[in-house]
N, C-alpha and C positions, 0 to 999 in steps of 0.2 A: 945228513939224510942220504940213505941209499938210493940208487938209481930207481929201483922198483917202487920204494916208498914215494919218490917224487912223481912218478908216472901216475900214481894213483891218488895224489893229492887233490882234494875237492873242497870247495867251500862248505859251509854248514848246510845240512839238507833242508828242504822246505818243511815247514811245520806240519803240514798234512801229507801223510804217505798213505794213500788209499790201496786197499786190497780188493781186487776184482775177483770174487770167490764164486765158483760154480754152484755150490750148494746154497749160499745166501742169495744168489741171484735168482734161483728157481730155474725157470726155462729161458731166461733172457740170454741171448748170445754174449759170450764173453768179449768178443771185440767191439760190440755194440756198447757195452757197459764202459769199457776202456775209452772208447770215443766220447761218451757223455761225460766221464770224469775230467779227461783232458780238456775238452771244449769249456768246462766250467772253470777251469783254472788249476786243477790239481797237476803238479809237476812231477811227483814220483808215484808210479802206479805199479803194484805187483799183481802178476797174473797167477792165480791160485785155482788150478784146474782139477780139483779133486771131488768129484761128486760123491755124496754120502751113499753108503749102502742102503738099500739093495741096488741102487744104480750102479752099473759096471763102470770100471775105469775107462777113460777115454784112450782109444788106440793111439799109438805113437804117431802114425801117419797124420791122424786127424788133429793131434795135439800139436804137432809141428806146424800145420796149416793154421790153426787157431793162433799161435804165438806170432807167426808172421803177419796175420791180419791185424792182430792187437798192436804189434810193433808199428805198423804203418799208420793205425789210427792214432797212436800216441805221438808219433813224429809229426803228423799233421798239424798239431796243436802245441808243439814244442815241449812235450812231456818226455820223461825217461821211463822206459819200461823195465821192470825187474822180473826175473824168472823165480818161482818158487821151487826149490829142491832140485830141479832137472839141470844138472851141470852140462849134460850133453846138448840141451837145447841152448843153454847160454853160451856154449862153445860154437854153435852152429850159426847163431844170429847175433847181430850187433846190439845187444841190449846193454843197459847200463850197469846191470848187476845180477847176481843170483844170491837168493837167501837160503841158507843151510840151517836145518834143524839139528838137534843133538844126534838123531839117528840117520842122518844123511852123510854123503861123503864128507871126510874131514877137509877143512880149507886147504891144508897143504897138498892134498891130493887133487883138489879141484883147480888149484892156481895154474899148473902146466897146461890145463886144458882150456881154461877161459883166457888165459893171458893176463898180463900185468894191467892193461887198461880196463878191465871190468871190476868193479866192486864185489867184494864178498861180505854178506851180512851173516851173522851167526846168532841164533837164539840162545838165551841163557835163562835159567830160572832159579838159580841159587848162587850163593857166593863162590862156590868152586867153579862152577861154569863160567860166571862173571870174570873170575880171575884169569881163567884159561883164555878166554876170548880176548881180554885185555892185553894179555901178554903175547898172543899169537901175531907174528908179523904179516900173516896172510889175511887176517881179519880186518876189514876196513870199517864195518859198520857193527856195533854191539846193539843187540836187541834185548830188552828185559821185559818180563811179564809172566803170566798175566797180572796187570796192575789191579784190575777189578774183576769180578765174576764175569765170565764169557761163555756164550754159547756157540763160539766160533769153531770149536773143536768138539768131537764126540767125547774124547777124555782128556779134558784140559788139566794142565799142571796146577798145582796149588797157587792161590792167589798170593802175590808178593807185596802188594800195597805201594803207596807213595814213599814210604821210608826207604824201600829197596831202591826206588829210582834215584833218590837222594844219595844213597850209599854207592850206587853205580856211578853217578856223575863225579863223586870224589875218587873213584877207583880207575877211571880212565879219561884221557882227553881225546879219545875217538868219538866220532859221531854216535850219539846215543838215541836209540828209538825205543819208545815205550809202546806196548801192545796189550790188548786185552780189556774189553768192556769199556772202551773210550768212545765218547760221542761229543756232541757239541756242548753238553752241560758240565762235563767234567775236564775237557781239553785243556783249559786254563791252568787247572791245579796240576796237571801232569807237566805241562811245559815250565811251570813255575818251580816244580821239583827238580828240574835240571835236564829233562829230556830236550833234545834238538828237535825231535819230530815225534809225532804220534802216528801209530800205524792203526788205521780204522778198517773194520771189516763189515760188521752188521750195519753200522751207522752209515756206511758209504754204499752199501748194496740194496738194502731193503727199501720198497717203494720207488719213488722217482730218483734215480740216481743222479741226475743233473742238479736237481733241487737239494737233495742231500749234500752233494759236493759244495753247493754254494753256502749252505748253513754251516758246514765244517770250516770253510775258508773264512767265512765272517767270524765265526768264534775265534779262529787263530788271529785274525786282524784285531779284534777287540782286545786280545791278550798281548797285543804289541808285536805279533809276528806276521804282520800282512806283507804283501808285495813280494813273497817268495815262492808262491805257487798254491 
């Protein structure tokens, strides 16, 4: 094993990986939502600060402050915070990881900025992207989806289904995260298909965030993945 790979070695992710999404949360402050998720027991949380048009993007100065407050909230409860897309913020703050979509900075370009101790996640939506992420030494976590229809994005990629999760599991031994339309009713099926973790957005953000987090964690425990976050 290379030195870099050894530095980034981690145990299997917690089953529930919640996304604190600005659009899904409506007007609720992002750091407050992160605090509620972490206090409920969620151990991996991604901050996705992308308001939907016509709402304007969040200015960088405010975005940095939001991430700092969210990081402090997560750390108070022993949770790890991930940054969505913004490699610059992941380089400036001691977060656990940065998640990169297919239109974001390539993982090889992000690695020198965030360092070897920060995980890099990569979104994949088809066999080619999956194979590329599985083979990329800079990718630590492979995400697949959307598994089910989702309203988490304005223009979502085509649904891949549970069969794709099963193929992804055979294609890589890296930590595998499934995303898209996942909630407490179908979480067990996704984990059974081979995902190490389920990334949840709408199911985690709408309504009472703390109560939603507890429902998701209880569903994971009922599926045999309790005690991990």
